[in-house]
C-alpha positions in Angstrom: -21.7 -4.8 -6.8 -19.6 -6.3 -9.6 -21.4 -4.2 -12.2 -20.8 -1.1 -10.1 -17.1 -1.9 -9.8 -17.0 -2.3 -13.6 -18.8 1.1 -14.0 -16.2 2.7 -11.7 -13.4 1.4 -13.9 -15.1 2.8 -17.0 -15.7 6.2 -15.4 -12.1 6.5 -14.1 -9.2 5.7 -16.3 -6.7 3.8 -14.2 -4.1 3.5 -17.0 -2.0 6.3 -15.4 -2.0 4.3 -12.1 -0.9 1.1 -13.9 2.0 2.9 -15.5 2.8 4.3 -12.0 2.9 0.8 -10.7 5.3 -0.3 -13.4 7.6 2.6 -12.6 7.4 1.8 -8.9 8.4 -1.8 -9.6 11.5 -0.6 -11.4 12.5 1.8 -8.7 11.9 -0.7 -5.9 13.9 -3.3 -7.7 16.8 -0.8 -7.5 16.1 -0.3 -3.8 16.3 -4.0 -2.9 19.7 -4.3 -4.7 20.8 -1.2 -2.8 19.8 -2.7 0.5 21.7 -5.9 -0.3 24.8 -4.0 -1.3 24.9 -1.4 1.6 26.7 -3.7 4.1 29.6 -3.9 1.7 30.3 -0.2 2.0 31.8 -0.7 5.4 31.6 -4.2 6.9 32.8 -2.9 10.3 30.1 -0.3 10.6 27.6 -1.7 13.2 24.9 0.7 12.0 24.8 -1.1 8.6 23.9 -4.3 10.4 20.3 -3.3 9.8 20.8 -4.4 6.2 22.5 -7.7 6.9 20.7 -10.8 5.9 17.7 -11.6 3.7 15.3 -11.4 6.6 16.3 -7.8 7.3 16.3 -6.8 3.7 12.8 -8.3 3.1 11.4 -6.4 6.1 12.9 -3.1 5.2 12.0 -3.5 1.6 8.5 -4.5 2.5 7.8 -1.4 4.6 9.2 1.0 2.1 7.3 -0.6 -0.7 4.1 -0.5 1.5 4.7 3.3 2.0 5.0 3.9 -1.7 1.8 1.9 -2.6 -0.1 3.5 0.3 0.7 6.9 -1.0 -0.3 5.7 -4.6 -3.5 4.3 -3.2 -4.3 7.6 -1.4 -3.9 9.4 -4.8 -6.3 6.9 -6.4 -8.8 7.4 -3.5 -8.5 11.2 -4.1 -9.6 10.7 -7.7 -12.3 8.0 -7.0 -13.8 9.5 -3.8 -12.5 12.9 -2.6 -12.9 14.6 -6.1 -16.2 12.7 -6.7 -17.9 14.0 -3.6 -16.7 17.6 -4.0 -18.4 20.4 -6.0 -20.7 19.7 -8.9 -19.5 16.1 -9.4 -21.5 14.9 -6.4 -24.7 16.1 -8.1 -24.1 13.8 -11.0 -23.1 11.0 -8.7 -26.2 11.2 -6.6 -28.4 11.4 -9.7 -27.8 7.7 -10.3 -30.8 5.5 -9.2 -28.6 3.4 -7.0 -28.1 3.3 -3.3 -25.4 5.8 -2.2 -23.8 3.3 0.1 -23.4 0.7 -2.6 -21.7 3.2 -4.9 -19.3 4.2 -2.1 -18.5 0.6 -1.2 -17.8 -0.2 -4.9 -15.3 2.6 -5.0 -13.6 1.3 -1.9 -13.4 -2.2 -3.3 -12.0 -1.1 -6.6 -9.2 0.9 -5.1 -8.5 -1.7 -2.4 -8.3 -4.6 -4.9 -6.1 -2.4 -7.2 -3.7 -1.7 -4.2 -3.5 -5.3 -3.1 -3.2 -6.9 -6.5 -0.7 -4.4 -7.9 1.5 -4.5 -4.8 1.6 -8.3 -4.7 2.4 -8.6 -8.4 5.1 -5.9 -8.0 6.7 -7.8 -5.2 6.5 -11.2 -6.9 8.3 -9.7 -9.9 11.0 -8.0 -7.8 11.6 -11.0 -5.5 11.8 -13.4 -8.5 14.4 -11.2 -10.3 16.4 -10.6 -7.1 16.3 -14.2 -6.1 17.4 -15.4 -9.5 20.3 -12.9 -9.6 21.3 -14.0 -6.1 21.7 -17.6 -7.2 24.0 -16.4 -10.0 26.0 -13.6 -8.4 25.0 -13.2 -4.7 25.3 -9.9 -2.9 24.1 -11.3 0.5 26.3 -13.8 2.3 23.4 -16.2 2.9 21.6 -19.0 1.1 18.0 -18.5 0.0 16.0 -21.1 2.0 12.3 -22.1 2.2 12.0 -20.0 5.4 13.2 -16.9 3.5 10.8 -17.5 0.7 8.0 -17.9 3.2 9.1 -14.7 4.9 8.9 -12.8 1.6 5.4 -14.1 0.9 4.2 -13.4 4.4 5.7 -9.9 4.4 4.2 -9.1 1.0 0.7 -10.1 2.1 0.9 -8.2 5.5 2.2 -5.1 3.8 -0.3 -5.2 1.0 -3.2 -5.4 3.5 -1.6 -2.8 5.7 -1.2 -0.4 2.8 -4.9 -0.9 2.0 -6.1 -0.2 5.5 -3.8 2.8 6.0 -4.9 4.4 2.7 -8.6 4.0 3.7 -7.9 5.8 7.0 -6.0 8.5 5.1 -9.0 8.8 2.7 -11.3 9.2 5.6 -9.2 12.1 7.0 -9.0 13.7 3.6 -12.8 13.3 3.1 -13.6 15.0 6.3 -11.2 17.8 5.5 -12.3 17.8 1.9 -8.6 18.0 0.9 -6.6 15.9 -1.5 -3.2 17.1 -0.1 -4.4 16.1 3.4 -5.2 12.6 2.2 -1.7 12.1 0.7 0.1 13.6 3.7 -1.9 11.5 6.1 -1.0 8.4 4.2 2.7 9.2 4.4 2.5 10.0 8.1 0.6 6.9 9.0 3.1 4.7 7.1 5.9 6.4 9.0 4.5 4.7 12.2 4.9 1.3 10.7 8.4 2.2 9.5 9.4 2.9 13.1 7.9 -0.4 14.3 9.7 -2.4 11.6 13.0 -0.7 12.3 12.8 -1.5 16.0 11.5 -5.1 15.7 13.3 -6.8 12.8 13.6 -10.1 14.7 9.8 -10.5 15.2 6.8 -10.4 13.0 4.3 -10.1 15.8 4.3 -6.3 16.1 3.8 -6.0 12.3 1.0 -8.5 12.3 -0.7 -6.7 15.2 -0.3 -3.4 13.3 -1.9 -5.0 10.2 -5.0 -6.1 12.3 -5.3 -2.6 13.7 -5.2 -1.1 10.2 -7.9 -3.5 9.0 -10.2 -2.5 11.9 -9.4 1.1 11.4 -10.2 0.8 7.7 -13.5 -0.8 8.5 -14.4 1.8 11.0 -13.4 4.7 8.8 -15.4 3.2 5.9 -18.5 3.0 8.0 -18.1 6.6 9.2 -17.5 8.0 5.8 -20.4 6.0 4.3 -22.8 7.4 6.9 -21.6 10.9 5.9 -22.2 10.2 2.3 -25.7 8.9 3.0 -26.5 12.1 4.9 -25.0 14.5 2.3 -27.3 17.2 0.9 -26.9 18.4 -2.7 
């Protein structure tokens, strides 16, 4: 499987996606500072209370960052899977003397690992820069405690796994419809569900954790369904 994953990386240049990740990190760094500064626009505005405190900022940042990486992951899936199994490309793909299921799983693993690792590294960089700047010139009227650091780590992991699961589900929808735009739009719509959950439950991590478990199960089910379709494809 490891050799198949290396082959996928050689066949598909991911340099563009690495550059995209770097750009996302810069943009999201700006977003977290914006979230921290928003309450200062009008301290008496109750609606801006959504952005008050590190816990709220981390949750809101996490879900938006997840949405961005989920969409990016769906774009990568479009390149690695949707395009590969459309038209004449599939003839070349099926000419390999390797089990179709193994090839498909290797593609899933490559994109999933790319999504999780890139999102975690991106978040680490952003939280470190933001945390250091807050110790020098704070925008939030709170102290950074161990609990807040733990919250950032936990949110990063949950959102990275959720982004992976949702992007797999979006890939499955796009695969069935044989449409790249459908894949990307599905990823965005699925992420909007989690955005609504987070916005309504900032004081509890339980709904987000439950949603993550659902996305994992959904990703596994979709992977199984699509793999069966791949094994039954005629060329």
